[in-house]
C-alpha positions as a Markdown table, in Angstrom:
| # | Residue | x | y | z |
|---|---|---|---|---|
| 1 | Met | -16.7 | -9.6 | -3.9 |
| 2 | Ala | -19.8 | -10.7 | -5.9 |
| 3 | Ser | -22.7 | -9.0 | -7.8 |
| 4 | Pro | -23.3 | -7.9 | -10.8 |
| 5 | Gln | -26.6 | -9.6 | -10.8 |
| 6 | Gly | -25.2 | -12.4 | -8.5 |
| 7 | Ser | -25.3 | -12.5 | -4.7 |
| 8 | Pro | -24.8 | -9.1 | -3.0 |
| 9 | Ile | -21.4 | -7.7 | -2.2 |
| 10 | Ile | -21.2 | -8.2 | 1.6 |
| 11 | Ile | -20.3 | -5.0 | 3.4 |
| 12 | Ala | -22.2 | -5.9 | 6.6 |
| 13 | Glu | -22.6 | -9.6 | 7.3 |
| 14 | Asn | -25.7 | -9.0 | 9.3 |
| 15 | Gly | -26.9 | -6.1 | 7.2 |
| 16 | Asp | -30.5 | -5.3 | 6.8 |
| 17 | Val | -30.3 | -3.1 | 3.6 |
| 18 | Leu | -29.8 | -4.2 | 0.0 |
| 19 | Phe | -28.3 | -1.1 | -1.6 |
| 20 | Thr | -28.6 | -1.4 | -5.4 |
| 21 | Leu | -26.4 | 0.6 | -7.8 |
| 22 | Arg | -28.1 | 1.0 | -11.1 |
| 23 | Asp | -26.3 | 2.1 | -14.3 |
| 24 | Pro | -22.9 | 1.7 | -12.6 |
| 25 | Gly | -20.0 | 3.7 | -13.9 |
| 26 | Leu | -21.8 | 6.5 | -15.7 |
| 27 | Ala | -19.8 | 9.2 | -17.3 |
| 28 | Phe | -17.6 | 11.1 | -14.9 |
| 29 | Ala | -15.8 | 14.4 | -15.2 |
| 30 | Val | -16.0 | 15.0 | -19.0 |
| 31 | Trp | -13.4 | 17.5 | -20.0 |
| 32 | Glu | -14.8 | 18.3 | -23.5 |
| 33 | Arg | -18.1 | 20.0 | -23.5 |
| 34 | Ala | -20.6 | 21.4 | -26.0 |
| 35 | Glu | -20.5 | 25.1 | -26.6 |
| 36 | Asn | -24.1 | 25.6 | -25.6 |
| 37 | Asp | -23.3 | 24.2 | -22.1 |
| 38 | Ile | -20.6 | 26.7 | -21.3 |
| 39 | Glu | -22.9 | 29.5 | -20.0 |
| 40 | Asn | -25.2 | 27.2 | -18.1 |
| 41 | His | -22.9 | 24.8 | -16.3 |
| 42 | Ala | -22.4 | 26.8 | -13.2 |
| 43 | Asp | -26.1 | 27.6 | -12.6 |
| 44 | Glu | -27.2 | 24.1 | -11.4 |
| 45 | Gly | -26.2 | 22.8 | -8.0 |
| 46 | Arg | -25.5 | 19.1 | -7.5 |
| 47 | Asp | -28.2 | 18.7 | -5.0 |
| 48 | Glu | -30.8 | 19.5 | -7.7 |
| 49 | Lys | -29.4 | 16.6 | -9.7 |
| 50 | His | -29.2 | 14.2 | -6.8 |
| 51 | Asp | -32.3 | 15.1 | -4.9 |
| 52 | Ala | -33.9 | 12.2 | -3.1 |
| 53 | Ser | -36.9 | 10.5 | -4.6 |
| 54 | Ser | -40.1 | 10.4 | -2.5 |
| 55 | Ala | -40.7 | 7.4 | -0.4 |
| 56 | Asp | -43.5 | 6.5 | -2.8 |
| 57 | Ala | -41.2 | 6.2 | -5.8 |
| 58 | Pro | -42.7 | 3.5 | -8.1 |
| 59 | Ser | -39.8 | 1.1 | -8.0 |
| 60 | Asp | -38.7 | -2.1 | -6.2 |
| 61 | Asp | -36.0 | -0.1 | -4.5 |
| 62 | Thr | -36.2 | 3.5 | -3.2 |
| 63 | Thr | -33.8 | 5.5 | -5.3 |
| 64 | Leu | -32.2 | 8.1 | -3.1 |
| 65 | Asp | -30.2 | 9.9 | -5.7 |
| 66 | Thr | -29.1 | 10.2 | -9.3 |
| 67 | Pro | -25.4 | 11.2 | -9.8 |
| 68 | Thr | -24.3 | 13.7 | -12.3 |
| 69 | Thr | -24.0 | 12.6 | -15.9 |
| 70 | Thr | -20.5 | 13.8 | -16.6 |
| 71 | Ser | -18.0 | 11.4 | -18.0 |
| 72 | Asn | -14.8 | 9.4 | -17.4 |
| 73 | Gln | -12.0 | 9.6 | -19.9 |
| 74 | Pro | -11.7 | 7.4 | -21.9 |
| 75 | Ala | -15.4 | 7.4 | -22.4 |
| 76 | Pro | -17.2 | 4.4 | -20.7 |
| 77 | Ser | -18.5 | 1.6 | -22.8 |
| 78 | Glu | -21.9 | 2.2 | -24.3 |
| 79 | Ser | -23.1 | -1.3 | -23.2 |
| 80 | Ile | -25.5 | -1.3 | -20.3 |
| 81 | Gln | -23.8 | -2.5 | -17.2 |
| 82 | Pro | -25.7 | -4.8 | -14.8 |
| 83 | Asp | -26.8 | -3.5 | -11.4 |
| 84 | Val | -24.5 | -4.0 | -8.5 |
| 85 | Val | -26.1 | -4.9 | -5.1 |
| 86 | Tyr | -24.4 | -4.3 | -1.7 |
| 87 | Lys | -25.6 | -5.7 | 1.6 |
| 88 | Val | -25.1 | -2.9 | 4.2 |
| 89 | Ser | -26.3 | -1.9 | 7.6 |
| 90 | Phe | -29.1 | 0.6 | 8.1 |
| 91 | Gln | -27.6 | 1.8 | 11.3 |
| 92 | His | -24.2 | 2.4 | 9.9 |
| 93 | Leu | -25.6 | 4.4 | 7.0 |
| 94 | Ile | -27.7 | 6.8 | 9.1 |
| 95 | Ser | -24.9 | 7.1 | 11.8 |
| 96 | Ala | -22.2 | 8.2 | 9.3 |
| 97 | Ser | -24.2 | 10.2 | 6.7 |
| 98 | Pro | -26.5 | 13.1 | 7.6 |
| 99 | Lys | -28.0 | 12.6 | 4.1 |
| 100 | Phe | -28.9 | 9.0 | 4.7 |
| 101 | Lys | -30.1 | 9.9 | 8.2 |
| 102 | Ser | -32.5 | 12.6 | 6.9 |
| 103 | Glu | -33.9 | 10.3 | 4.2 |
| 104 | Leu | -34.0 | 7.0 | 6.0 |
| 105 | Thr | -34.4 | 7.7 | 9.7 |
| 106 | Ser | -38.2 | 7.7 | 9.6 |
| 107 | Trp | -38.4 | 4.3 | 8.0 |
| 108 | Ser | -40.1 | 1.6 | 10.1 |
| 109 | Glu | -39.9 | -2.2 | 9.9 |
| 110 | Ser | -43.0 | -2.0 | 7.7 |
| 111 | Arg | -40.8 | -0.7 | 4.9 |
| 112 | Lys | -38.9 | -4.0 | 4.7 |
| 113 | Lys | -39.7 | -6.2 | 1.7 |
| 114 | Asp | -40.8 | -9.8 | 1.9 |
| 115 | Asp | -37.2 | -10.9 | 1.9 |
| 116 | Gly | -36.6 | -9.1 | 5.2 |
| 117 | Phe | -34.5 | -6.3 | 3.8 |
| 118 | Tyr | -34.9 | -2.6 | 3.3 |
| 119 | His | -34.3 | -1.9 | -0.4 |
| 120 | Val | -32.5 | 1.3 | -1.3 |
| 121 | Gly | -31.3 | 2.4 | -4.8 |
| 122 | Thr | -28.8 | 4.8 | -6.3 |
| 123 | Glu | -27.6 | 5.4 | -9.8 |
| 124 | Gly | -24.4 | 6.0 | -11.8 |
| 125 | Trp | -21.7 | 6.0 | -9.2 |
| 126 | Asp | -18.4 | 4.1 | -9.9 |
| 127 | Pro | -18.7 | 0.6 | -8.3 |
| 128 | Glu | -15.1 | 0.6 | -7.0 |
| 129 | Ala | -15.5 | 4.0 | -5.4 |
| 130 | Leu | -18.8 | 3.0 | -3.9 |
| 131 | Val | -17.3 | -0.1 | -2.3 |
| 132 | Ile | -14.5 | 2.0 | -0.8 |
| 133 | Phe | -17.1 | 4.5 | 0.4 |
| 134 | Leu | -19.4 | 1.9 | 2.0 |
| 135 | Asn | -16.5 | 0.1 | 3.7 |
| 136 | Ile | -15.4 | 3.3 | 5.4 |
| 137 | Leu | -18.9 | 4.0 | 6.6 |
| 138 | His | -19.0 | 0.5 | 8.1 |
| 139 | Leu | -15.5 | 0.9 | 9.7 |
| 140 | Arg | -14.0 | -1.8 | 7.6 |
| 141 | Tyr | -10.6 | -0.1 | 7.2 |
| 142 | Arg | -8.7 | -3.3 | 6.4 |
| 143 | Gln | -10.8 | -3.6 | 3.2 |
| 144 | Val | -9.8 | -0.1 | 2.1 |
| 145 | Pro | -6.7 | 0.6 | 0.0 |
| 146 | Lys | -4.1 | 3.0 | 1.5 |
| 147 | Ser | -3.5 | 4.7 | -1.8 |
| 148 | Leu | -5.8 | 5.5 | -4.7 |
| 149 | Ser | -5.4 | 6.9 | -8.2 |
| 150 | Leu | -6.3 | 10.5 | -8.8 |
| 151 | Glu | -9.4 | 9.5 | -10.7 |
| 152 | Leu | -10.6 | 7.1 | -8.0 |
| 153 | Leu | -9.9 | 9.5 | -5.2 |
| 154 | Ala | -11.9 | 12.2 | -7.0 |
| 155 | Lys | -14.8 | 9.7 | -7.4 |
| 156 | Val | -14.7 | 8.9 | -3.7 |
| 157 | Ala | -14.5 | 12.6 | -2.9 |
| 158 | Gln | -17.7 | 13.2 | -4.9 |
| 159 | Leu | -19.5 | 10.5 | -2.9 |
| 160 | Val | -18.2 | 11.9 | 0.4 |
| 161 | Asp | -19.5 | 15.4 | -0.4 |
| 162 | Tyr | -22.8 | 14.2 | -1.8 |
| 163 | Tyr | -23.6 | 12.1 | 1.3 |
| 164 | Arg | -22.2 | 14.8 | 3.6 |
| 165 | Cys | -20.0 | 12.4 | 5.6 |
| 166 | Trp | -16.7 | 14.3 | 5.7 |
| 167 | Glu | -15.9 | 13.5 | 9.3 |
| 168 | Ala | -16.0 | 9.8 | 8.7 |
| 169 | Phe | -13.2 | 10.2 | 6.1 |
| 170 | Asp | -10.9 | 12.6 | 7.9 |
| 171 | Leu | -8.2 | 10.1 | 8.9 |
| 172 | Ile | -8.2 | 8.0 | 5.7 |
| 173 | Ala | -8.3 | 11.1 | 3.5 |
| 174 | Asp | -5.1 | 12.2 | 5.2 |
| 175 | Val | -3.5 | 8.9 | 4.2 |
| 176 | Trp | -4.7 | 9.1 | 0.6 |
| 177 | Val | -3.7 | 12.7 | 0.1 |
| 178 | Thr | -0.3 | 12.2 | 1.6 |
| 179 | Gln | 0.3 | 9.4 | -1.0 |
| 180 | Met | -1.2 | 11.4 | -3.8 |
| 181 | Arg | 1.1 | 14.4 | -3.2 |
| 182 | Lys | 4.0 | 12.0 | -3.8 |
| 183 | Thr | 2.7 | 10.0 | -6.7 |
| 184 | His | 0.5 | 12.6 | -8.5 |
| 185 | Pro | 1.2 | 16.2 | -7.4 |
| 186 | Val | -1.0 | 19.0 | -8.4 |
| 187 | Pro | -0.5 | 19.6 | -12.2 |
| 188 | Leu | 1.3 | 22.7 | -13.4 |
| 189 | Lys | -1.2 | 23.2 | -16.2 |
| 190 | Tyr | -4.9 | 23.9 | -16.4 |
| 191 | Ser | -6.4 | 20.5 | -17.2 |
| 192 | Arg | -8.9 | 17.9 | -16.2 |
| 193 | Glu | -6.4 | 16.5 | -13.7 |
| 194 | Leu | -6.0 | 20.0 | -12.1 |
| 195 | Met | -9.8 | 20.2 | -11.7 |
| 196 | Leu | -9.9 | 16.7 | -10.2 |
| 197 | Trp | -7.4 | 18.1 | -7.6 |
| 198 | Met | -9.6 | 21.1 | -7.1 |
| 199 | Leu | -12.5 | 18.8 | -6.2 |
| 200 | Ile | -10.4 | 16.7 | -3.9 |
| 201 | Ser | -9.0 | 19.8 | -2.1 |
| 202 | Trp | -12.5 | 21.3 | -1.7 |
| 203 | Val | -14.0 | 18.1 | -0.3 |
| 204 | Phe | -11.2 | 17.2 | 2.0 |
| 205 | Lys | -10.5 | 20.8 | 3.1 |
| 206 | Leu | -6.9 | 21.1 | 1.7 |
| 207 | Asp | -6.4 | 24.8 | 1.9 |
| 208 | Met | -3.0 | 24.9 | 0.1 |
| 209 | Glu | -4.1 | 22.7 | -2.8 |
| 210 | Phe | -7.4 | 24.6 | -3.2 |
| 211 | Arg | -5.5 | 27.9 | -3.5 |
| 212 | Ile | -3.0 | 26.5 | -6.0 |
| 213 | Thr | -5.6 | 24.8 | -8.2 |
| 214 | Thr | -7.8 | 27.9 | -8.3 |
| 215 | Leu | -4.9 | 30.2 | -9.0 |
| 216 | Arg | -3.6 | 28.0 | -11.9 |
| 217 | Ala | -7.1 | 27.6 | -13.4 |
| 218 | Leu | -7.6 | 31.4 | -13.4 |
| 219 | Arg | -4.2 | 32.2 | -14.8 |
| 220 | Gln | -4.2 | 29.6 | -17.5 |
| 221 | Ser | -7.8 | 29.3 | -18.7 |
| 222 | Asp | -8.5 | 31.3 | -21.8 |
| 223 | Glu | -12.2 | 30.2 | -21.9 |
| 224 | Glu | -15.2 | 32.2 | -20.8 |
| 225 | Ser | -15.7 | 30.0 | -17.8 |
| 226 | Ile | -13.7 | 27.4 | -15.8 |
| 227 | Arg | -14.7 | 23.8 | -16.6 |
| 228 | Asp | -15.9 | 22.6 | -13.2 |
| 229 | Met | -17.3 | 19.5 | -14.9 |
| 230 | Glu | -20.4 | 19.7 | -12.6 |
| 231 | Phe | -18.4 | 18.8 | -9.5 |
| 232 | Ala | -19.4 | 19.4 | -5.9 |
| 233 | Ile | -17.6 | 22.8 | -5.8 |
| 234 | Pro | -20.4 | 25.2 | -5.0 |
| 235 | Pro | -21.6 | 27.3 | -8.0 |
| 236 | Ala | -21.2 | 30.4 | -5.9 |
| 237 | Ile | -17.5 | 29.9 | -5.7 |
| 238 | Ile | -17.0 | 29.0 | -9.3 |
| 239 | Gly | -19.1 | 32.1 | -10.1 |
| 240 | Glu | -16.9 | 34.2 | -8.0 |
| 241 | Leu | -13.8 | 33.0 | -10.0 |
| 242 | His | -15.6 | 33.7 | -13.3 |
| 243 | Lys | -16.0 | 37.4 | -12.4 |
| 244 | Phe | -12.3 | 38.0 | -12.8 |
| 245 | Ser | -10.7 | 38.3 | -16.2 |
| 246 | Arg | -7.1 | 37.3 | -16.7 |
| 247 | Asp | -5.8 | 40.8 | -16.6 |
| 248 | Gln | -7.2 | 41.5 | -13.1 |
| 249 | Asp | -5.7 | 40.6 | -9.8 |
| 250 | Ile | -5.8 | 36.8 | -9.6 |
| 251 | Ala | -4.8 | 36.8 | -5.9 |
| 252 | Asp | -7.9 | 38.9 | -5.2 |
| 253 | Ala | -10.0 | 36.4 | -7.1 |
| 254 | Cys | -8.8 | 33.6 | -5.0 |
| 255 | Arg | -9.3 | 35.5 | -1.8 |
| 256 | Asn | -12.8 | 36.4 | -2.9 |
| 257 | Ala | -13.5 | 32.7 | -3.7 |
| 258 | Arg | -12.3 | 31.8 | -0.3 |
| 259 | Asp | -14.4 | 34.5 | 1.4 |
| 260 | Thr | -17.4 | 33.2 | -0.6 |
| 261 | Ala | -16.7 | 29.7 | 0.8 |
| 262 | Leu | -16.7 | 31.0 | 4.3 |
| 263 | Arg | -20.0 | 32.9 | 3.9 |
| 264 | Pro | -23.2 | 31.2 | 5.1 |
| 265 | Asn | -25.9 | 30.3 | 2.6 |
| 266 | Thr | -23.6 | 29.8 | -0.4 |
| 267 | Gly | -25.0 | 26.3 | -0.9 |
| 268 | Ser | -21.7 | 24.7 | 0.1 |
| 269 | His | -21.4 | 21.9 | 2.6 |
| 270 | Arg | -17.9 | 22.8 | 3.8 |
| 271 | Cys | -15.9 | 25.8 | 4.6 |
| 272 | Leu | -12.1 | 26.1 | 4.0 |
């Protein structure tokens, strides 16, 4: 491995893209939140926060997205982290990710810089999660750990959902989830870790865990709204859960959330 600010981390030896991660390790999944954020947190979809910049973005690298600005716990260092650069393959990116394909497929050789590379940028993702993500897209399975921490798996899940490349992760996700069920089963209490499990179960289509996490969140939360921490779970589903107070039929709430997930035009990328 190399970078920060050194030679690129090589994902594809003959790669033709320099993929630059700016502001690595931004805040992820903050559990505490300001009171004035409570009523507004479910109204904004992730795609609005991550929308691609235009091809004419005034930057050395075309920045394709800007991750959410929620935070790790403990809070990350306030010091500015150096950029991390990955050498990757244009063809692998557009083959595995519909998002990359829609944004990059029209690029021609003329978009290459004087150094002979396409330059693409992104912001805020966790560098370790991004390495895992890119290795999978490039079929470098031997470079990928067979088990991840709950935190790291949630970060990878967020990348998978944002770049819409669920199919590429089907097999390895089964391996990760099988280990996670043994080492870190779904928490019994409504907590940040329970919500991390909700994200993972949503992205990787784990029907049982999604039911369990939503049920426990509904039963145990005494707040006005469930803390989704701006995850990829579609606002329509979180909103459906919010409609039900604690003294109503929670099973019905979970069924309605599931029905919402199966409806077209909910803004979700996946159905359970």
